[in-house]
VEXRO-105502 format. One record per residue (C-alpha): residue in three letters; z, y, x. Coordinates in steps of 0.1 Angstrom, whole numbers, padded with zeros to 4 digits, always signed. Layout:
BEGIN
AlaZYX/...
***
This chain:
BEGIN
Met+1177+0961+1731/Ala+1171+0942+1700/His+1199+0924+1687/His+1193+0891+1670/His+1215+0868+1643/Asn+1226+0834+1650/Asp+1194+0817+1642/Gly+1178+0837+1667/Ser+1158+0864+1647/Pro+1158+0896+1654/Glu+1177+0922+1635/Pro+1156+0955+1627/Glu+1155+0984+1652/Thr+1179+1008+1639/Gly+1153+1041+1645/Gly+1145+1058+1615/Ser+1151+1074+1583/Asn+1182+1056+1562/Leu+1155+1043+1539/Lys+1134+1026+1561/Lys+1166+1010+1577/Ala+1173+0995+1543/Glu+1136+0986+1540/Ala+1135+0965+1568/Trp+1169+0952+1565/Leu+1160+0940+1528/Asp+1127+0927+1542/Asn+1140+0909+1567/Arg+1164+0890+1547/Thr+1140+0882+1519/Gly+1105+0891+1529/Phe+1099+0909+1499/Lys+1068+0929+1517/Gly+1045+0897+1522/Leu+1053+0884+1486/Leu+1041+0919+1474/Asn+1012+0923+1498/Glu+1002+0884+1482/Val+1001+0900+1454/Leu+0988+0932+1457/Phe+0958+0928+1477/Glu+0943+0898+1465/Asn+0908+0899+1470/Val+0883+0906+1438/Pro+0853+0892+1441/Gly+0827+0916+1430/Gly+0854+0941+1423/Ser+0874+0950+1395/Arg+0863+0947+1357/Trp+0879+0949+1323/Arg+0869+0919+1310/Tyr+0898+0907+1339/Val+0928+0929+1320/Trp+0937+0898+1294/Gly+0960+0875+1316/Ser+0980+0906+1326/Thr+0982+0925+1296/Leu+0995+0893+1280/Ser+1020+0891+1304/Phe+1028+0923+1301/Phe+1036+0919+1264/Phe+1057+0888+1268/Val+1081+0905+1286/Val+1083+0933+1260/Gln+1088+0905+1234/Val+1119+0890+1259/Ile+1134+0926+1264/Thr+1136+0937+1225/Gly+1142+0899+1215/Thr+1168+0898+1237/Phe+1185+0932+1220/Leu+1178+0917+1183/Trp+1195+0889+1190/Met+1229+0914+1199/Ser+1226+0922+1160/Tyr+1216+0888+1146/Ser+1237+0864+1128/Pro+1223+0832+1117/Ser+1237+0818+1088/Thr+1220+0821+1050/Gln+1251+0841+1042/Ser+1246+0872+1068/Ala+1212+0866+1088/Trp+1191+0887+1061/Glu+1225+0916+1062/Ser+1222+0911+1101/Val+1184+0922+1097/Tyr+1183+0945+1072/Phe+1212+0961+1093/Ile+1191+0965+1122/Gln+1162+0979+1099/His+1185+1005+1083/Gln+1214+1010+1097/Met+1212+1008+1136/Trp+1204+1040+1156/Gly+1167+1030+1166/Gly+1171+0992+1154/Trp+1136+0999+1130/Phe+1114+1008+1157/Leu+1129+0978+1181/Arg+1120+0953+1153/Gly+1091+0965+1146/Leu+1077+0969+1182/His+1088+0934+1184/His+1069+0918+1149/Phe+1039+0941+1157/Val+1034+0927+1195/Ala+1035+0893+1182/Gln+1010+0898+1165/Ala+0988+0917+1193/Met+0994+0888+1213/Thr+0978+0865+1191/Val+0946+0890+1195/Leu+0948+0890+1236/Leu+0951+0853+1233/Val+0920+0850+1217/Leu+0905+0872+1239/His+0918+0860+1269/Leu+0907+0824+1257/Met+0867+0834+1253/Gln+0869+0856+1284/Val+0882+0821+1302/Ile+0852+0801+1282/Ile+0820+0826+1287/Asp+0834+0833+1324/Gly+0833+0792+1330/Ala+0865+0796+1345/Tyr+0877+0760+1328/Lys+0854+0741+1353/Ala+0866+0727+1384/Pro+0887+0730+1406/Arg+0903+0750+1375/Glu+0906+0726+1347/Val+0947+0722+1351/Asn+0950+0760+1349/Tyr+0928+0758+1316/Trp+0952+0735+1303/Phe+0981+0757+1309/Gly+0968+0782+1285/Val+0955+0765+1262/Val+0992+0749+1256/Leu+1006+0785+1265/Leu+0987+0797+1231/Leu+1004+0767+1216/Leu+1032+0774+1226/Ile+1028+0815+1215/Leu+1019+0808+1181/Ala+1054+0781+1180/Leu+1072+0817+1187/Ser+1058+0835+1157/Leu+1060+0805+1133/Thr+1096+0799+1145/Gly+1108+0838+1141/Tyr+1091+0840+1105/Leu+1124+0822+1094/Leu+1151+0842+1109/Pro+1148+0871+1086/Trp+1158+0846+1060/Asp+1141+0864+1034/Gln+1115+0851+1006/Asn+1083+0852+1024/Gly+1099+0836+1058/Tyr+1117+0812+1037/Trp+1092+0800+1017/Ser+1063+0802+1044/Thr+1083+0782+1068/Ala+1090+0756+1041/Val+1051+0751+1037/Ser+1048+0747+1073/Thr+1076+0724+1082/Asn+1061+0698+1053/Leu+1029+0701+1069/Val+1046+0689+1098/Gly+1058+0659+1081/Met+1029+0650+1068/Ser+1018+0641+1106/Pro+1014+0603+1108/Ile+1045+0581+1121/Val+1069+0609+1135/Gly+1060+0632+1109/Gln+1093+0627+1087/Ala+1117+0625+1116/Ala+1102+0658+1129/Gln+1105+0673+1098/Thr+1140+0665+1100/Val+1154+0672+1136/Val+1135+0707+1131/Val+1148+0716+1096/Gly+1183+0705+1106/Gly+1190+0680+1074/Ala+1169+0674+1039/Asn+1175+0711+1030/Tyr+1168+0746+1046/Gly+1201+0761+1055/His+1225+0769+1084/Gln+1215+0740+1104/Thr+1178+0755+1101/Leu+1181+0790+1108/Ser+1201+0780+1138/Arg+1176+0756+1154/Phe+1150+0777+1144/Leu+1164+0810+1166/Ala+1171+0786+1192/Leu+1136+0770+1197/His+1128+0812+1188/Ala+1148+0827+1213/Gly+1159+0801+1237/Val+1134+0768+1242/Ile+1104+0783+1240/Pro+1103+0813+1259/Gly+1118+0793+1285/Val+1088+0767+1287/Ile+1064+0795+1283/Ile+1084+0814+1311/Leu+1079+0776+1330/Phe+1040+0773+1325/Ile+1031+0811+1327/Val+1049+0805+1368/Gly+1026+0772+1368/His+0996+0792+1354/Val+0996+0824+1377/Tyr+1001+0799+1408/Leu+0971+0780+1399/Phe+0957+0811+1393/Arg+0964+0826+1426/Arg+0959+0788+1444/His+0919+0792+1431/Gly+0914+0830+1425/Ile+0894+0850+1400/Thr+0860+0832+1387/Pro+0837+0862+1391/Lys+0810+0867+1367/Gln+0775+0864+1381/Pro+0757+0881+1395/Leu+0782+0901+1412/Lys+0775+0934+1404/Gly+0794+0953+1434/Pro+0815+0946+1466/Asp+0843+0931+1465/Glu+0878+0952+1463/Gly+0913+0944+1463/Phe+0940+0935+1431/Trp+0955+0969+1441/Pro+0947+0999+1430/Glu+0913+0994+1414/Gln+0922+0963+1390/Ile+0959+0967+1383/Leu+0946+1003+1371/Lys+0923+0989+1350/Asp+0952+0968+1334/Val+0978+0991+1333/Val+0949+1013+1313/Ala+0947+0980+1287/Cys+0984+0972+1286/Leu+0989+1011+1272/Ala+0957+1012+1250/Val+0975+0981+1232/Leu+1007+0993+1233/Met+0992+1030+1218/Val+0980+1009+1186/Val+1010+0988+1187/Leu+1035+1021+1182/Phe+1008+1035+1159/Phe+1017+1005+1132/Val+1051+1006+1143/Val+1055+1043+1133/Arg+1034+1040+1103/Glu+1051+1010+1089/His+1085+1024+1101/Gly+1092+0990+1117/Ala+1085+0957+1105/Pro+1085+0945+1067/Leu+1117+0927+1052/Gly+1114+0912+1023/Ala+1141+0904+0994/Pro+1168+0877+1007/Ala+1153+0842+1008/Asp+1163+0821+0970/Pro+1157+0788+0974/Ser+1163+0783+0934/Glu+1130+0804+0926/Gln+1095+0798+0940/Phe+1080+0825+0953/Ser+1043+0826+0942/Ala+1036+0859+0973/Ala+1042+0838+0999/Arg+1014+0834+1025/Pro+1019+0832+1063/Glu+1008+0861+1087/Trp+0979+0868+1086/Tyr+0963+0848+1114/Phe+0975+0818+1101/Leu+0953+0827+1068/Phe+0926+0806+1077/Leu+0946+0771+1079/Phe+0961+0781+1045/Gln+0923+0786+1034/Met+0909+0754+1047/Leu+0943+0735+1026/Lys+0922+0746+0995/Tyr+0895+0719+1003/Phe+0915+0696+1009/Pro+0938+0687+0976/Gly+0964+0657+0969/Lys+0960+0628+0994/Thr+0931+0647+1014/Glu+0955+0678+1022/Ile+0962+0659+1056/Ile+0928+0660+1067/Gly+0926+0700+1066/Ala+0970+0699+1076/Ile+0962+0674+1111/Val+0934+0660+1114/Leu+0907+0691+1117/Pro+0933+0712+1138/Thr+0942+0687+1162/Val+0900+0677+1170/Leu+0897+0713+1173/Leu+0922+0714+1198/Leu+0915+0684+1218/Thr+0878+0699+1216/Leu+0893+0728+1235/Ala+0911+0710+1258/Ala+0882+0689+1260/Met+0861+0716+1278/Pro+0865+0711+1314/Ile+0856+0675+1312/Ile+0823+0683+1286/Gly+0814+0713+1308/Lys+0803+0687+1338/Trp+0778+0676+1314/Arg+0742+0696+1321/Leu+0749+0712+1287/Gly+0779+0711+1283/His+0787+0742+1291/Arg+0763+0756+1263/Phe+0777+0734+1242/Asn+0814+0746+1247/Leu+0802+0784+1241/Gly+0783+0773+1210/Phe+0814+0755+1198/Met+0834+0783+1204/Gly+0813+0806+1187/Val+0815+0782+1153/Met+0851+0777+1155/Leu+0862+0817+1155/Phe+0830+0822+1127/Gly+0846+0799+1110/Val+0884+0810+1113/Ala+0872+0846+1109/Leu+0853+0832+1076/Leu+0883+0811+1062/Thr+0907+0844+1067/Trp+0885+0866+1046/Gln+0879+0841+1020/Ala+0918+0834+1016/Met+0922+0879+1018/Ser+0893+0883+0995/Ala+0909+0855+0976/Asp+0943+0868+0969/Arg+0927+0904+0962/Asn+0911+0886+0931/Asp+0939+0867+0920/Val+0955+0885+0891/Glu+0987+0860+0895/Phe+0990+0866+0929/Gln+0991+0904+0931/Ala+1011+0908+0907/Ala+1034+0884+0925/Lys+1031+0908+0953/Ala+1039+0933+0935/Thr+1074+0918+0923/Ala+1081+0910+0958/Lys+1073+0943+0970/Arg+1096+0960+0938/Asp+1123+0930+0952/Ala+1126+0940+0984/Ala+1127+0977+0979/Arg+1159+0967+0955/Ala+1174+0945+0978/Val+1176+0976+1006/Glu+1187+0997+0974/Leu+1216+0973+0964/Ala+1228+0968+1002/Asn+1228+1002+1009/Gly+1266+0998+0986/Gly+1272+0972+1009/Val+1269+0932+1009/Pro+1297+0913+0998/Ile+1309+0882+1016/Thr+1293+0858+0992/Gly+1257+0871+1009/Ala+1228+0896+0996/Leu+1215+0870+0973/Ser+1244+0874+0948/Leu+1237+0913+0950/Met+1202+0904+0938/Arg+1213+0876+0914/Asp+1234+0900+0898/Asp+1209+0926+0893/Ala+1197+0936+0860/Tyr+1164+0951+0873/Thr+1153+0918+0891/Arg+1170+0891+0869/Gly+1164+0911+0839/Pro+1124+0904+0839/Arg+1123+0865+0852/Ile+1148+0859+0826/Phe+1125+0874+0800/Ser+1095+0861+0816/Gln+1109+0824+0816/Asn+1125+0827+0777/Cys+1111+0857+0760/Ala+1074+0859+0767/Ser+1061+0832+0750/Cys+1061+0850+0718/His+1070+0888+0729/Arg+1057+0907+0755/Phe+1065+0938+0778/Asp+1039+0962+0780/Gly+1013+0941+0777/His+1027+0915+0806/Asp+1057+0885+0809/Gly+1078+0909+0824/Leu+1066+0901+0860/Gly+1033+0921+0854/Asn+1015+0890+0843/Pro+0991+0897+0818/Leu+0994+0871+0788/Pro+0965+0854+0765/Lys+0963+0874+0734/Asp+0965+0843+0709/Ser+0999+0839+0732/Ile+1020+0869+0712/Ser+1033+0863+0682/Ala+1064+0887+0686/Ser+1068+0923+0696/Asp+1059+0940+0726/Leu+1095+0953+0736/Lys+1082+0978+0763/Gly+1105+1007+0752/Phe+1126+0990+0727/Gly+1148+1014+0708/Ser+1132+1043+0722/Arg+1115+1072+0694/Glu+1082+1067+0706/Trp+1091+1026+0699/Val+1103+1032+0667/Arg+1081+1059+0658/Gly+1053+1031+0657/Phe+1076+1009+0640/Leu+1082+1030+0611/His+1049+1033+0603/Ala+1028+1015+0576/Asp+0994+1014+0596/Thr+1013+1002+0634/Ile+1041+0981+0621/Leu+1014+0952+0612/Thr+1003+0952+0645/Ser+1004+0929+0676/Arg+1033+0954+0690/Tyr+1055+0951+0664/Trp+1054+0924+0632/Gly+1017+0913+0632/Gly+1023+0878+0642/Thr+1056+0869+0626/Ile+1067+0861+0590/His+1081+0897+0585/Ala+1046+0910+0579/Glu+1050+0902+0549/Gly+1082+0908+0541/Asp+1098+0937+0519/Met+1097+0964+0550/Ala+1063+0963+0556/Met+1055+0966+0521/Trp+1084+0990+0514/Leu+1065+1015+0544/Ala+1033+1010+0529/Asp+1045+1020+0498/His+1069+1051+0513/Met+1040+1066+0529/Pro+1049+1106+0535/Glu+1028+1130+0513/Asp+1031+1161+0523/Glu+1047+1182+0554/Asp+1087+1179+0539/Glu+1085+1142+0537/Glu+1068+1136+0573/Leu+1093+1159+0584/Thr+1119+1136+0569/Arg+1104+1103+0583/Glu+1104+1121+0617/Asn+1140+1130+0611/Val+1149+1087+0602/Val+1131+1082+0637/Leu+1155+1102+0655/Ala+1184+1086+0636/Leu+1172+1051+0644/Ser+1164+1056+0674/Tyr+1199+1077+0683/Gln+1217+1049+0674/Ala+1202+1026+0706/Lys+1223+1050+0730/Leu+1199+1053+0754/Arg+1205+1069+0784/Ser+1170+1081+0789/Gln+1169+1100+0761/Ser+1206+1110+0760/Ala+1197+1153+0764/Leu+1170+1148+0741/Asp+1193+1133+0718/Val+1220+1162+0723/Arg+1192+1186+0718/Asp+1181+1175+0680/Ser+1217+1166+0670/Ala+1211+1186+0636/Arg+1182+1173+0626/Ile+1199+1132+0637/Ala+1222+1143+0612/Ser+1196+1149+0583/Gly+1182+1117+0595/Val+1217+1100+0594/Ala+1225+1109+0555/Phe+1189+1102+0545/Met+1196+1067+0558/Arg+1228+1065+0542/Asn+1212+1076+0509/Thr+1213+1038+0489/Ser+1188+1047+0462/Ser+1163+1060+0483/Gly+1170+1054+0518/Cys+1177+1027+0540/Ala+1209+1018+0528/Glu+1194+1008+0498/Cys+1181+0978+0516/His+1204+0975+0549/Lys+1236+0977+0559/Phe+1251+1008+0577/Gln+1281+1026+0587/Asp+1302+1024+0553/Val+1271+1017+0532/Gly+1246+0993+0522/Thr+1250+0956+0520/Asp+1219+0938+0536/Ser+1210+0927+0571/Pro+1195+0936+0593/Glu+1225+0958+0598/Leu+1213+0996+0610/Thr+1248+1007+0623/Asp+1246+1010+0662/Trp+1211+0995+0662/Gly+1193+0988+0693/Ser+1225+0994+0709/Arg+1238+0977+0746/Ala+1259+0955+0722/Trp+1243+0953+0691/Thr+1210+0941+0712/Ile+1232+0915+0730/Asp+1249+0899+0703/Phe+1212+0901+0682/Val+1201+0883+0714/Ala+1228+0857+0714/Asp+1226+0850+0678/Pro+1198+0867+0656/Thr+1207+0840+0626/His+1239+0858+0622/Pro+1241+0871+0588/Arg+1247+0906+0607/Phe+1209+0903+0614/Phe+1179+0880+0601/Gly+1203+0853+0590/Arg+1184+0827+0571/Asp+1151+0846+0576/Asn+1148+0845+0612/Asp+1116+0840+0620/Arg+1111+0815+0650/Met+1137+0831+0677/Pro+1164+0809+0692/Ser+1198+0815+0693/Phe+1201+0817+0732/Gly+1239+0823+0733/Thr+1249+0797+0708/Glu+1229+0774+0717/Lys+1237+0781+0759/Thr+1200+0789+0765/Leu+1215+0815+0787/Thr+1251+0825+0797/Gln+1265+0858+0779/Arg+1255+0875+0820/Glu+1220+0867+0817/Ile+1219+0880+0780/Glu+1237+0913+0792/Met+1208+0917+0820/Val+1178+0912+0805/Val+1189+0931+0777/Asp+1199+0963+0802/Trp+1168+0957+0820/Leu+1146+0963+0786/Arg+1167+0993+0785/Gly+1158+1007+0816/Glu+1197+1008+0827/Trp+1209+0993+0854/Gln+1234+0997+0884/Thr+1223+1027+0906/Pro+1236+1023+0939/Lys+1248+1055+0967/Ala+1217+1067+0987/Ala+1210+1047+1014/Ala+1224+1055+1050/Lys+1197+1070+1078/Pro+1194+1052+1107/
***
């Protein structure tokens, strides 16, 4: 005899295995079998099709994003001082962190592609028509929410590209009529980007937007189940159940996309991480993710006051047209119009994206900035391997000769000098702007060898554009061209001896090897009647300047950059070189960094720890 609950519902029969008893007990209290039956055995008119897989694939990858995002959240610190460091920890030190972060990054990109494919399938099949209008609008809102999820996540690593790209995005928000400025202030958390910005973007990215997405997905699925699949006519076969035929196709599609994602995760070893964000320095390599490049390119066609057209007006018109498709589709030619509009829109997006990529590929300055950004990113990781100070990762970069040196050179020296033909950051300089020596390899044997040759000292690589081209040094070299092998050997010994004064680490082994020849060169330099000491002070002989004792060494070069007009150097014969130290154009530390960079001598942190 069956037992009954107080509410009259029967208890499950006690016969059968324990597993079946548990199953019956759970079903009696939850009704899960009925729910599974409702979910799995939905009728698919005309049978299963590959074109129906996109919705399920999107749902699967959203779950992946929630799971990976939750684990990333556990190790993330939303502070301008610690955000980059926490992402560095995930990427380079946490076990499996690079894989987790890469999966999260590339799944986000895959979801954008899947969204477009799903939207195309819906529009082509006319699945926006009555009675499915509301479900279609839910889908459009979900499209915007997924894109917003990508935008808010871009800032969280607090690296250069994320910071400056987000600054552009929020500035565009500020251009919106009436509420723009207020909305920008709310999103940013004030007038400047900082802790408040990160906290708000994290709240949006990890809490608010995913929560709203879940609500809309539930509503989207409910409405989809209420109205059923919109079959592509004509039907090609008999009806089938969602299980197992369509589910099998969905699983295959999910696995196929997952394999593509995993390929990129492994190839890139995670996700990119640029150098720590530096609000004080413009970042010319900033670009949005590839799926926003069309907007970036479109803004180029609307300069100045017309920018609002490309930033706000046109995107709004496109979105409103998408939203109006269920209404437009009611007209006799409405569906054809919608198909044509979708085709034109996708073609326009693809064309603008291609134009943006092509323009960047052919932009010399952008490519130089991109190379600098890549170098800085690698350097930031290298420095962080030695530990990040409490002041944050940015302080590592600001005190690093390898990254700061070329910037200081570009801003203060490249108006006259060059470094291997460019401004120190890879940007080529116009030939007519070069009026002083190229400082690539300054102090090295190769550099000195060219400097002490009458045929090259007057070229633009050395003194060709300076007043010294007509000075005593150039004339002395012209009058003392080596006439035989012995004189050629003497000059080469002087080259070695003068370069030895620079004490470059890169040639220390060569200096030890050639110590005898260096000693011979030093002896000639000390000669006050025919050697260098005839005009220059060198060690304890000679009186004139520039002084050659320790010429080109770190200390000598630092003092020279600080004040080239000092009697020890050019004195009154100085050409145009500013006294960067005495005029306080540069700090002592900045002078040290640019000199260390020129010498190729910067901090070498310990080897990176393996994750």
